[in-house]
MARGU-430118 format. One record per residue (C-alpha): residue in one letter; chain; x, y, z. Coordinates in steps of 0.05 Angstrom, whole numbers. Layout:
<atoms>
> code,unit,X,Y,Z
> A,A,X,Y,Z
...
</atoms>
This chain:
<atoms>
> code,unit,X,Y,Z
> M,A,4864,-2525,-41
> R,A,4885,-2453,-39
> Q,A,4832,-2404,-18
> V,A,4834,-2327,-8
> V,A,4786,-2297,42
> L,A,4771,-2228,15
> D,A,4734,-2164,36
> T,A,4731,-2095,6
> E,A,4710,-2026,30
> T,A,4680,-1978,-21
> T,A,4658,-1906,-30
> G,A,4584,-1928,-28
> I,A,4534,-1976,-58
> G,A,4511,-1971,-131
> E,A,4536,-1956,-201
> G,A,4597,-1910,-204
> H,A,4625,-1925,-135
> R,A,4696,-1947,-126
> I,A,4738,-1994,-82
> L,A,4780,-1957,-31
> E,A,4806,-2016,10
> I,A,4822,-2090,-5
> G,A,4839,-2140,49
> C,A,4856,-2214,35
> V,A,4884,-2272,76
> E,A,4908,-2337,47
> V,A,4884,-2406,69
> I,A,4915,-2470,43
> E,A,4887,-2537,64
> R,A,4842,-2503,116
> K,A,4901,-2469,150
> L,A,4919,-2395,152
> T,A,4986,-2386,121
> G,A,5002,-2316,148
> R,A,5004,-2289,77
> H,A,4960,-2229,62
> F,A,4945,-2175,13
> H,A,4923,-2108,40
> K,A,4918,-2040,4
> Y,A,4885,-1974,15
> I,A,4865,-1944,-52
> H,A,4849,-1873,-73
> P,A,4780,-1880,-107
> Q,A,4786,-1817,-149
> R,A,4715,-1795,-130
> P,A,4680,-1773,-65
> I,A,4660,-1820,-9
> D,A,4587,-1825,11
> E,A,4577,-1801,83
> E,A,4540,-1866,100
> A,A,4597,-1908,75
> Q,A,4650,-1865,113
> N,A,4609,-1876,177
> V,A,4617,-1950,168
> H,A,4692,-1955,152
> G,A,4717,-1888,177
> I,A,4762,-1877,116
> S,A,4763,-1806,86
> I,A,4792,-1780,22
> E,A,4836,-1732,63
> W,A,4865,-1792,103
> L,A,4878,-1831,38
> E,A,4915,-1770,8
> E,A,4957,-1763,72
> Q,A,4976,-1835,67
> G,A,4996,-1828,-7
> S,A,4949,-1883,-26
> P,A,4956,-1910,-98
> V,A,4898,-1913,-148
> F,A,4871,-1980,-166
> A,A,4908,-1984,-233
> D,A,4974,-1982,-193
> V,A,4956,-2044,-151
> A,A,4914,-2084,-199
> Q,A,4967,-2132,-225
> E,A,4994,-2144,-154
> F,A,4922,-2159,-131
> I,A,4908,-2205,-190
> D,A,4973,-2243,-177
> F,A,4953,-2254,-107
> I,A,4884,-2281,-120
> A,A,4894,-2317,-187
> G,A,4877,-2391,-185
> A,A,4847,-2388,-116
> E,A,4776,-2398,-91
> L,A,4754,-2332,-63
> V,A,4715,-2336,1
> I,A,4671,-2274,9
> H,A,4612,-2253,52
> N,A,4559,-2228,3
> A,A,4602,-2244,-56
> A,A,4557,-2210,-108
> F,A,4572,-2142,-81
> D,A,4649,-2148,-74
> V,A,4658,-2186,-141
> G,A,4614,-2134,-174
> M,A,4659,-2079,-149
> M,A,4721,-2116,-169
> D,A,4693,-2130,-239
> A,A,4676,-2057,-247
> E,A,4747,-2037,-229
> F,A,4776,-2089,-277
> K,A,4731,-2066,-332
> L,A,4755,-1995,-325
> L,A,4827,-2021,-337
> G,A,4805,-2065,-396
> L,A,4818,-2129,-354
> P,A,4777,-2191,-353
> A,A,4724,-2207,-300
> T,A,4741,-2240,-235
> S,A,4710,-2306,-257
> T,A,4763,-2315,-311
> F,A,4818,-2328,-260
> C,A,4781,-2344,-194
> S,A,4724,-2386,-168
> V,A,4681,-2355,-113
> L,A,4648,-2384,-51
> D,A,4595,-2338,-19
> T,A,4592,-2350,56
> L,A,4527,-2309,62
> K,A,4491,-2359,18
> L,A,4525,-2416,56
> A,A,4504,-2388,122
> R,A,4431,-2379,98
> D,A,4429,-2451,77
> M,A,4459,-2475,142
> F,A,4417,-2430,188
> P,A,4352,-2414,152
> G,A,4312,-2358,186
> S,A,4372,-2336,229
> R,A,4411,-2272,225
> V,A,4474,-2288,183
> S,A,4512,-2223,185
> L,A,4586,-2229,202
> D,A,4574,-2203,272
> A,A,4516,-2254,283
> L,A,4560,-2311,258
> C,A,4617,-2289,305
> K,A,4568,-2292,362
> R,A,4542,-2361,339
> F,A,4612,-2391,338
> D,A,4637,-2353,398
> I,A,4690,-2315,359
> D,A,4715,-2253,391
> N,A,4705,-2192,348
> S,A,4703,-2140,404
> H,A,4760,-2102,370
> R,A,4717,-2090,308
> E,A,4689,-2020,323
> L,A,4692,-2000,248
> H,A,4691,-2043,186
> G,A,4760,-2054,156
> A,A,4776,-2100,97
> L,A,4835,-2137,127
> L,A,4804,-2144,196
> D,A,4738,-2169,167
> S,A,4773,-2220,121
> E,A,4812,-2245,181
> I,A,4747,-2252,222
> L,A,4712,-2283,161
> A,A,4767,-2335,155
> D,A,4753,-2359,227
> V,A,4680,-2359,215
> Y,A,4685,-2399,150
> L,A,4730,-2450,181
> F,A,4683,-2462,238
> M,A,4622,-2464,191
> T,A,4656,-2518,149
> G,A,4680,-2565,203
> G,A,4723,-2531,255
> Q,A,4783,-2484,254
> T,A,4833,-2539,238
> D,A,4830,-2609,215
> L,A,4855,-2660,267
> M,A,4903,-2704,229
> L,A,4958,-2756,246
> S,A,5007,-2763,190
> V,A,5071,-2798,170
> D,A,5119,-2780,114
> D,A,5084,-2807,51
> D,A,5136,-2841,8
> G,A,5085,-2891,-19
> D,A,5109,-2947,26
> D,A,5051,-2963,72
> D,A,5087,-3026,97
> G,A,5145,-2984,122
> A,A,5100,-2939,162
> K,A,5066,-3002,192
> L,A,5132,-3031,211
> D,A,5153,-2967,246
> L,A,5090,-2967,287
> E,A,5099,-3041,306
> A,A,5171,-3024,327
> L,A,5149,-2969,371
> T,A,5095,-3011,402
> S,A,5143,-3067,416
> A,A,5194,-3020,448
> A,A,5140,-2992,495
> A,A,5115,-3061,517
> G,A,5126,-3075,589
> A,A,5149,-3004,602
> E,A,5124,-2970,664
> L,A,5076,-2915,643
> S,A,5065,-2853,685
> I,A,4993,-2826,690
> I,A,4988,-2751,680
> T,A,4922,-2719,697
> A,A,4896,-2654,669
> T,A,4902,-2591,711
> D,A,4838,-2553,730
> A,A,4853,-2499,677
> E,A,4860,-2554,624
> V,A,4794,-2586,644
> Q,A,4760,-2518,639
> A,A,4790,-2504,572
> H,A,4769,-2572,547
> E,A,4698,-2561,572
> K,A,4695,-2495,536
> F,A,4715,-2528,471
> L,A,4662,-2582,479
> E,A,4609,-2529,491
> L,A,4632,-2496,424
> I,A,4625,-2562,388
> D,A,4556,-2573,419
> K,A,4533,-2507,390
> K,A,4552,-2525,319
> S,A,4538,-2600,318
> E,A,4494,-2653,347
> G,A,4540,-2660,404
> A,A,4613,-2672,422
> I,A,4632,-2746,413
> W,A,4676,-2739,476
> R,A,4613,-2733,518
> Q,A,4587,-2799,491
> I,A,4650,-2838,512
</atoms>
């Protein structure tokens, strides 16, 4: 599955407001690929003071950077997200802003080329009655967001990617794999050969260092926070 974790910053809230920053990171099969899309955009209208206090972006700064207008980046943006599942915190807002921008250009709505997963709704279902802002979820999952003094679309999408992966089962899947050529018997024979070769060999015992034990314990505490308990503690 290809997913794109997305966030936007805007000139304000409500009709007539525009997008001025888009940040996206790509996730494939629950792994961050390192690919991202990030643009600052001249919104062609003033920025509300309240919004500027949140993200710190001014019209003057955008003009100094020579930021493009949305029409200049729309196709590149669509190419990046097309066919993906968008993962967005409070998706109704961001998708609404995207659809408004697409409409101005005579382009179809987001839903015509993407599906959407709202992590705000997911978090409310998982933790009813609890605070589910991005900051609150970072605290719940022990994710360091101390560098987040102001909102920024790319930074927030990177943080949300970590939050989403923890919410849905851990940052990475633990898997053992062999090359899949459709020959299961071949894989079994290889395993038997390795087992036979190791039989009778003198095995050395390597114990964990104090630092490794502490790191392992910290990881178990994280699992305890988001599940019914780490299975390692039951062994």
